[in-house]
C-alpha positions as CSV (number, residue, x, y, z in Angstrom):
1,M,0.2,0.1,0.0
2,S,1.3,3.2,-0.7
3,A,1.4,6.3,1.4
4,G,-1.9,7.9,0.1
5,G,-3.8,4.5,1.2
6,T,-4.3,3.2,-2.5
7,H,-3.3,0.3,-4.2
8,H,-1.4,-0.3,-7.3
9,H,-1.2,-3.0,-9.5
10,P,2.4,-4.4,-9.9
11,A,2.3,-4.2,-14.1
12,A,0.7,-0.8,-14.4
13,P,4.0,1.2,-14.5
14,A,5.1,-1.0,-17.2
15,L,1.8,-0.6,-19.3
16,V,1.9,3.1,-18.5
17,A,5.7,3.2,-20.1
18,A,4.9,0.8,-23.0
19,G,1.8,2.5,-23.9
20,D,3.0,5.9,-25.4
21,G,-0.1,6.1,-27.9
22,G,0.9,4.9,-31.4
23,A,-1.7,2.3,-33.3
24,A,-2.1,-0.1,-30.5
25,M,-4.4,1.5,-28.6
26,P,-6.9,2.5,-31.2
27,T,-6.6,-0.8,-32.9
28,A,-7.5,-2.6,-29.7
29,H,-10.4,-0.2,-28.9
30,L,-11.6,-0.8,-32.8
31,A,-11.4,-4.7,-31.9
32,A,-13.1,-4.3,-28.7
33,A,-16.0,-2.5,-30.4
34,V,-16.2,-5.1,-33.2
35,V,-16.3,-8.0,-30.9
36,S,-19.0,-6.2,-28.7
37,A,-21.2,-5.5,-31.6
38,W,-21.1,-8.9,-33.0
39,W,-21.7,-10.0,-29.4
40,L,-24.9,-7.7,-29.1
41,R,-26.5,-8.8,-32.6
42,C,-26.1,-12.4,-31.6
43,G,-27.5,-11.8,-28.5
44,E,-30.1,-9.6,-29.8
45,R,-31.1,-12.4,-32.5
46,A,-31.3,-14.8,-29.4
47,V,-33.7,-12.7,-27.4
48,W,-36.0,-12.1,-30.2
49,R,-36.0,-15.8,-31.3
50,L,-36.9,-16.7,-27.8
51,A,-39.8,-13.8,-27.6
52,R,-41.1,-15.3,-30.9
53,L,-41.1,-18.8,-29.4
54,L,-42.6,-17.8,-26.3
55,A,-45.4,-15.7,-27.9
56,S,-46.3,-18.8,-30.2
57,A,-46.4,-20.9,-27.0
58,L,-48.5,-18.7,-25.2
59,L,-50.9,-17.3,-27.9
60,R,-51.5,-20.5,-29.6
61,P,-53.6,-22.0,-27.0
62,L,-55.3,-18.7,-26.8
63,L,-56.2,-18.9,-30.6
64,V,-57.4,-22.7,-30.3
65,L,-59.4,-21.7,-27.2
66,L,-61.2,-18.6,-28.5
67,G,-61.4,-19.8,-32.2
68,E,-60.0,-18.0,-35.7
69,P,-62.4,-15.2,-36.5
70,A,-64.4,-15.5,-39.4
71,P,-63.6,-13.4,-42.1
72,P,-65.6,-10.0,-42.6
73,R,-68.2,-10.4,-45.3
74,P,-69.1,-7.9,-48.1
75,P,-71.8,-5.3,-47.5
76,G,-73.8,-7.0,-50.1
77,G,-74.5,-10.1,-48.0
78,A,-73.4,-12.6,-50.5
79,A,-69.9,-14.1,-49.7
80,P,-67.7,-14.0,-53.0
81,R,-67.1,-17.6,-54.3
82,A,-63.7,-19.2,-53.8
83,D,-63.1,-20.2,-57.2
84,A,-63.7,-16.7,-58.7
85,P,-60.8,-14.3,-59.0
86,A,-61.0,-11.0,-57.1
87,R,-61.8,-7.9,-59.4
88,P,-59.1,-5.0,-58.6
89,R,-61.0,-2.2,-57.4
90,V,-59.9,1.3,-58.9
91,A,-60.4,4.6,-57.2
92,L,-61.6,7.3,-59.7
93,L,-61.6,10.9,-58.4
94,R,-65.4,12.2,-58.7
95,H,-64.5,15.6,-57.8
96,V,-61.3,18.0,-58.1
97,L,-60.6,20.8,-56.1
98,V,-57.9,22.9,-56.7
99,L,-56.3,25.0,-53.7
100,R,-53.2,26.5,-55.0
101,G,-52.8,30.1,-55.9
102,P,-54.5,33.3,-55.1
103,P,-58.5,33.3,-54.3
104,A,-60.3,33.9,-57.3
105,P,-62.1,37.4,-57.3
106,V,-65.5,37.4,-56.3
107,A,-68.0,39.9,-58.3
108,A,-70.0,42.5,-55.9
109,R,-73.6,42.5,-56.1
């Protein structure tokens, strides 16, 4: 123990003398960052896989218990035939309102 009451590691003076900067420290930090990023990515993938597994294990009995919801029926009341191809719906503009530019002058009565 030193006079100030602090402990020093025996290798600390050698590390301080050897680590004068250079490319070793940034390279070590870059390597640590790459390893940490890889580790986090693998861990996150494992956590999401576990979450999906738990969700399917917990929700599957609920879906069986509650049953699957029936598909919505069209407003006409008749269900479409399964063998008939669905027609694509095209939305047409019925009214066009131009709101750009200054307001049109109004004639005074």
